[in-house]
N, C-alpha and C positions, 0 to 999 in steps of 0.2 A: 164622507158624502152625507149630505143632509137627508134625514128620513123623508123630507118633503118630496124628494125626487121619486120616491116609491109610493106616493099618495095615490089613492084610487080616484081622486077627483080630477077629471080631465083638465079643468082650468089650471090647477096647480102643476100638473105634469107639463102642460104647454108653456106655462110661465117659466119653467126651469131652463128652457132652451134659449140660446142667444137669438137676437133678431135675425142674423144671417141664416141660422139654422131653420128658424121658423119660415123664412121666405122660401128656402130651398124645399122644405117639407111641403109647404103649400103648393108649390109647383108640381111636385110629384103626386100629391093628392088630386090635383086637377087632371093630371094625365091619367091617373087610375080611373077617375070618373069617366073619362072619354072612352076607356076600354069597356067598362060596364060589366056587370056580373054575368050577363048572358055569354060574353066572349070567354069567360073562364071555363066554359064547357065546350069550347070550340073543338072540333075533331082534331085529334093528334095525328099527324102524317104517319102512315104506315112505312116501315123500313123497306127501302129498295136498294139493290146492289148497284149503286151509282156513286161516283166520287163526289166529295164535297167541294166547296168553292176553293179551298186551299188548306194548308196546315193550320192546326189549332195549337197554340202555345199555352203551356201551363207551368206555373212556378209555385212551388210549395216551400214556405219558410217553416222549418221544423226545429227552430231553436228555442222556442218558449217551453223549456223543460219544466219550469216551476208550475205553470198553469195548464200544461198538457194541451195547448192550443196550436193547431196548424193554421197558418195564414195562407190562403190560396188566391192566386191571380190567374186569370185566363184572358187570352186575346184570340178572337176568332173572326175570320172574314165573314161578311154578311152581305145581303142585298136588301133593298127596301121592301117592307111588307111584314107580315106576321112571321115570327120565329118562335118555335117551341123548343125549349131546352129541357132535357131529361136528366134527372138524377138516377143512377142505376138502382133498380129495385130487385131484380132477380139475379142472385149472385151465383156464379159458377162455383162448384165445390160445396156450397151450402145447399144447392139444389132447390132453392125456393126464394120467397119474397122477404129477404132479410136485409135489404138496403136500409141504411140509417139516415134517412133524410131529415129526421128530427134533430140530428147533430149538425146540420148545416145552419149557419146563422150569419146575420149581418150582410145579406146579399145586396150588392149595389151593382147596377149595370150602367155603364157610361158609353156614349158616343162622343168621343173627344171630351170636352168639358161639360157636355149636357148629360144630366142624369135622366135615364129613361125609366118609366114605370114598368113594373112587371106584375103579373097576377098569377097566382097559383091556380091550377085547374081544380075545380070543386069536385070533380069525380075522381081524378087521379092526382093526388097530392104530390106525386113525384115529377109532375110536369109544370113548367113555368112558361107563361106566354108573354111576349114582348112585341111591341110594334116598332119596327126599325124605320126611322124617318128617311125621306128622300135624300139622296146625296151621301148617305152613310154607307161605308164599305167595311168597317171594322167596329166590333164592340169590345169593351174592356169589362171584365167581371172581377169582382173582389168579394170574398166571403171567408168565413172561418169554419173549420171543422173542429168541433168541441169534443175531443176524445175524453173518455171517462177518467176521472181523477182518483177513483177508488173502485175496487172490484164489485162492490154492491151495485154500482151504476153501469156495469158492463165490463168488457175486456179492456184492461189497462194496456196501452200500446206505447206509452212514453214514460221513461223514468230518467233520473239523473245520469244513468250509465248507458242507456240504449233506447232505441225506438224501432217501431215497425210501421212503415208507411205503406198503406194500401191505396194505390192510385184510384181504384174503382170506387172508393168511398169518399173521394175528394175532388170530384169533377162533375161538370155539367156538359152535356153534348147535344148537338142539334138532332131533333127527331127527323125521320124520313130517310135514314141511311143505315146500311149495315155497319157494324162496328169495324169490320175489315176495310171499309171504304173511307174511313175517317183517319187522316194522318195527324199524328201528334208529335210535338216537340216538347219534351219534359225537362224541367230543371228543379233542383232541390237545393236549399240552403241548410247546411248542417253546422253544428258547433265545430270550431277549429280543432284539429287533432283527431277527430273521429274518422273511422273507416266505415265505408258502406259496402254492402254486397247485394247483388241483384242479378237477374238474368239480362237486364239492360246493360248496354255497353257505353262507357263514358266517352263523350266527344271532346270535352274540355273541362278544366278545373281551374278555379281562381280564388284567391283570398279576398274576403270582404272585411278588411280591418283585422285586428288581432284576434277576434273571437269567433269569426264566421268564415265559412268557405262555401262557394257555389259550384255545383256540378251540373253540367249540361250533358244530357244523354243523346245518343244518336236517334234520329227520327224513326218512329215505328207507327204501325197502325194502332187504333184504339183497342182492338181486341188483344194485341200483344202487350200494350201498356197496362191494361186492366189485369192481365195475367202475369205481370212482372212486379210483384211487390218488392219493397226494399227493407233490409235490416241495416241499422247503423249503430255504432257504439264506440265507447272509449277504450274498451278492452276486447280485442279481436284476435283471431288467428285464422289463417288460411292453410288448408291441407289439400294437396293435389292427390286425388284418389286414383288417377290413371298414370301410366308411365309417361315421362316427358315426350312431348311431340304428338300426343294422340290427336287426331283430327277433330274429334267431338268430345272434348274433355269433361270430366266430372270433378267438381271441387266441393269440399266440405268447408263452409264458412262458419266459424264459431264466434260467438260473443257471450260475455258473461258479466255478472255484477262485479266480480273480482277476478284478477288475472290468474289466481290459483286454480280457478275452476276450468281453465283452458289446458291444464297440464294432463296429457294423455300418454299412456305407455305405448311402446311399439306394438304390443299385442292388441291393444284397443284400436289403434289406428289401422292395423292390418285387418281387423274384423270389418271395418268400414270399407277398406279396399276390396275385401272379399265380397262384400255386398254388390259392388259394381261388376265384379267378375262373374258371380253366380247369376246376376240378372242378365248379363250378356248371353250366358249359356242357356238360360230359360227362354228368353224372348228372341234371341238371334237377330237383334236389330237395335238401332237407336233412332228414335224419332225426335231428335233435337240437334241443334248446332253445338250446344254446350249445355251443361246442367249444373246448377248451383244449389246445393243444400244450404238453407239458411237455418241455423240452429242456435237458439238463445237458451242459455243456462241461467235461470234467474229465479230469485225469490220475490221479485218485485213486478216485473212485467208478466202479464198473464200468459199461460200456456196456449199453444195452438198446434193444430195439425191440419194443414190445408194444401191441397195439391195445385200445382201449376204445370204447364207443359215443359218448361225449361228450368224450373226451380220448384222449391217447396218451402212453405213456412212451417217451422217446427219450434215449439217452445216447451222445455221441460224444466222441472224443478232443480234445485241445487244438488250437486253430487253425481251428475251423470257419469263423469269419469272418476271422481274422488271416491264415491261410494258404489263402485261398479257392482258389487254383490247384492246391493239393496235396490238396484234400479233396473232389474231385468224387465219389468213390466213396461218401461218406457222405451226399451230398445227395439221393439217392433214398429215404432213410429216411423223411423226413416225408411225401412223397407216398404211399409205400407204406402207412404206418400210417393216414393220413387216408382213403385209399381203403377201408380196413377198416370205417370207420363205415357205409358202404353194403354192402360185400361182406364178410360175416362176422358183423357185429354186427346190422345190420338184416335183410338177406337172409341166412339161416343154413341150412345143410344140415339136413334133417329128422332125420337119424340122429346129428347132432352136438349138437343142442339137448337139454339135460337139465333137469329141474325143480330140481335143486340140485347141489351140488359133490361128492357122494359116489356118484353114479350114473355108471357108465362111459360114456365118449363113444365114438362110432364116427366114423371119419375118411374114409369112402370117397369123399367129394366134395371133398377138399382141393385137388384139381387145379383146381377153380374158386375155392374160398375163398382159397387162397394163390396158386395158379398165375395166375389172372387178376389178382389184386391185384399180383403181381410185375410183370405186364405193364403194368397201368395206372400203377403207381408209376414205372416207367421212362419211359413215355410222358409222364406229367404233369410229370416232372422236366424234360424238354426243352421242353414246351409253355409252362412257366412261366418258363423261363430259368435254373433252378437248375443245369442241365447243358446243355452244348452238344451239337448233333447229332453232332459228331466224337467227343466223349467217350462218347456213347451207343453209337455204332457200335463203338468200341473195347471197350466193356463187352459188347456182343452178340457180338463176336468171341471174347472170353474164354469166354462161355457156350457158343457153338457148338463151340469147341475142347474144352471140358471134356466135353461129352456125346458128341462124336465119338470120344473116347478112353475112354469109360466101359465098362470091360471087363465089369462086372456086368450090362450089358444082355443078355448072352448067356444068363443064367439067371434074371434077375429083371426083371419088367416094371414099368412106371412105376406102374400101379395099385397094385401091392403096396407101393410105397414110401410110400403114404399111411398105412400101418400103423406107420411109424417112431415117431410121437409116442406111440402106445399102448404101444410096446415099452419106453419109459422107459429108454433106454440110458444108460450111465454118461457122466459129463462128459468122460472121457478120449478119447471118440470111437472111431473104427474104426482098427485097425492097418492094414487093407487096404481103406480106404474106396472106392477105385476099383473093387474087386471086390464088396464087400459092398453098395454103394450106400448112400444116406442119404435125406435129405429132398429128393429130386430133383423132387418134385411142385411145388416152387417154380419154379425157373428153366427146367427142361425143359418144364413145362406152359406157361410163358410163350412158349416157341418154338411150341407148338401153337396158342396164341391168336394169335400173329403169322401163322401159316399160315391160320387162319380169317379173320382180318381182311383180309389181302391177297387171299384168294380172293373174299370178298364184294366188295371193291373192283373186282377184275378182272371178275367176272360182272355187276356192276351198272353197269359203265362209270364207276365213281367216284361214283355217286349214293348208295351206301350203304356202311356199314362197321361194324366192331364197336362204334363209338360208338352206333349205333342199338340194338344189343343192350343196352348199358349203360343207355340211357334207358328202354328197355322193361322191363328186368329189375330194375334198382335204383331207378329213378325213380318207381315207383308209390307212391301214397298219400303224397304229399309231406307232411312233418311228423310222420308216424307214427314212434314210437320203439320200440314193442313189436316183437320179432323176428317176421319173416315167413319161414316155413320154405319150403324147396323140395326137389325131387327131381331125379333125372337126367332124367326125362320133362319136367319144367318147363323145364330148360335147353334140351333139344332143341326143344320147342315154340316157345320164344322165338326161337331161332336161325332156325327155319323162318319165323317172321313177318318176319324181316329179309331172308332170301334162301333160298328153298326148296332143300333138298338132303337126302340121307340123312345127316343129322347124327349120328344114333345110330351108324351104321357108321363115319363119320369119326372120332368120338371113341373108340369102342371099339377100332378098329384101332390107334390111336396109344397108347392106354392099356394095352392087353393084349398088344401085340406084344413078342416077345423077338428081338433081333437086333442086329447091330453098328451099323446106320444110325441116326444121330440125326435128329430131325425138323427138317430144314433147308429144307423146301419154301417156308416163308414168307419166309425170307431171299432165296431165289432169285427168288420172285415179286415181291419188293420191289426186285429189281434188284441184289442183292449176293450174294457168295459168300465162303466161308472161304478165306483164303490165308495165306501164311507169310512172315515176314521174319526177318532175322538179329539184329534188335534189338527190345527191348520197345517197345510204343507209349508215347506221352506219357502216356496215361491210366494205364498200368501203372507207369511210372517215377514218377509223381506220388504213388503210394501209399506214404506213409512211416509207415504205422500200425505199432503194436507187433506186429502179426501178419504183417508183411511178411516174405516168405521169399526166399531165392535160388532163382529159378524156372528149372529145367531140365526141366520136366514133359514137354515135347513133343520133347525130344531124348533125354536119358538116361532120362526117366521118373522124375525125381527132384526133390523140393523139400527144401531144407535151411534150417535156421536159420542166422543169420549166423556162428555159431561152428562150423558144419559138422555140427551134430546133424541127423540125417535126420528130416524131418517127415512125408514121404509118399513112397511108392514105387508107381508105377503097375504094376498087375498085367500080367505078360507083357512089360514093357519091358526094354531092355538092362540097367538097374540091377537089375531083378527077377531076370533070368537070371543075373546075377553074384552073387546071394545077398544083396543089400542089403535091409535092413528098418529099421523105426523104432528098432530096438535099437542101431544103430551110429552112430558119429560119424565123418565123413570128416576124418582128421587131416592128410593130405597128398595132393597131386596131383603125380604125377611127381617124387616125392621133395622137394617143396617144401610148406611149411605151407599148409594150406587157405586160400584166399581165393576169393571168387566170381569175380573177374577171372581168376584162374589156371585155374579149371575151365573157364570160357568159352573162354579161349585154347586150352586143350588139346583141347576139342571141335572147335574150328575147325581146329586143326592136323592132325587125323586125317581130314579129308574124303577124302583119297586113300588112306587106309589105311596111311600110312607111320609113324604115331606113335600106336599104341593107348594109351589112357589107363591109367595105373597109379594106383590109389587105395589109400592106407593107411587101414585101418579100425580103430576101437577099439570094443570092447564090454566094458565093465568093465575088468578088468586084462588082457584078451586083445587082441592085435593080429593082424591078418591083411592080406595084400595081395591085391588082385584086379586083373585086367586086363579092360578093356572095349574091344572093337574096334568101336565105333560110328562110322559114316562119314557120317551124315546132316547134320552141321553143326547150328548153333543154329537153333531154330525158335520163333517167337513169333507168336501169331495176329493177323490183320488181317481186315478186310472189304475186298474189292475189287469194283469195279463189274463187272457182267456186261454186256459190250459188246452194244449193240443192244437191250437190254431196257428196258421202262418203269421209271422210278425211282419207287417208291411208299413209300419210308421217310422220307427228309427232307421230301419234298414232299407226303406223304400222312399216314402214321401219326403222325409226330412234329410235324407242322405245327400251330401254335397255332390255336385256334378263335376266330373273330372274334365 
């Protein structure tokens, strides 16, 4: 293509188009002028629980694997007058405004052969206004969803072997209606020979030549379509996790870069079946017609963990089955997302539920939605045999250490962290995460629920536990799929049905308190305490993921990438006091090139203060040397038994239910 096509001179850009294209573009520009800029701020209709004019059809062509481009077409019934179309902004599961309207491109709207002008709202860029001419009863939309081609640009959802289609990121819908009141007819075109998995059910399937196939799904409402993503791939496997003939079956759908990654032992498969059994015993209900785990094992498609009511999107690195001993950290993912079918999708916070995807969400109760899901995910992983009790204890030791060293606790309480999702912070994360805090409502809230669980066990003499709360709160109305909302008062009332206490004060003190102490009472009551060792645990050593860091967090207060690039510095730590930040790379330790082993040896050598560390730092073209006289030695978290105390973790909380 000629460089002239990219000229900044308008006359040259205009000259590059054909005469027919210039005429069509001129017509659109005239139509845009008739709408006028004032109308770009026209009030957007508020959602009402009323049916739309008729079903909306959507077709997605997902065969452009080389360029990672999804081609989208929609047809929707309309009536003359102003129509506002919305691109989803507030995404369930993400809990905030993470819609990627910037990836929508090439939008064309036609009424028959006539191209209609559209104008983006100048206040809300997720809204598009169009004037429907008299006599027109259907519009045709066409656009592209430009998914990332590399991880630096966002989550990669398409590779030569597989793809992840999220309908909620690839559609426009008419304003003024609840999502449940909009009926959708969805189709997808996939490469020939690929197999798809989704909570949607296929109505028909046909070949489109030798290289393509089209699938049409049974009609569903928009809220169901948006909540039913699709995985597809060339190498797949389907494993039934329920006995044959179960009326509400659960299935594990696998896909991988290579067929060898799909090979699982009988014991590994049985652990996944046990997850379904143990969840049934915990929640005493199923709030779905069927449930599909979507699990991608890939080194190319980005990972994910995202809940849906009748499915979940799960993406892990290579070796999920092949390197079972090294992947314990990823095996609480499926229990976590499965728990969300009860906690978050069925029982949903009243202030988080919204009628459609362009009404702001409120996240004040995420400490139950995500916090108790984090708790049950860890518990169910052990009860099912996906994770051993020893591995679970090592993971809890890491959590206890993290929040015992969370400097931001001094200024920001846990309740305030539930606003993190609504803040829509950048993908680059926090430069001072230990001070700023982040989504602590996950794992720290899990510690609070361990506190509640062990207290109930103690007070009831082992007769009751948080399992009883799960059955009472999430197990109601077995078979119901429609969300059942709850408030803070509902949580407190149910806890009091299990074991009377001033639960409101218990929760508010832990959620609203600011101070250095982490909520470790549950661990102590379970018979365990946080302790320290000079070597990482087996669980930590087994983490060979791409995000693995050289961990000196609890000695120097430093995490580094394997090339010495500083990944994190704990606020107030020896590294912080020495002036280190994420801007620098550690080039050398005591005048030798950086290696993790050399830094570890240097830390150990200075226990008596005889050999302070000297680090050579690089920031851009600038070098500087710093000295750190840290004498505490290497410190890695462990859990140790509290002598003479009852053991309520392995033998209580984590014990499988018969």
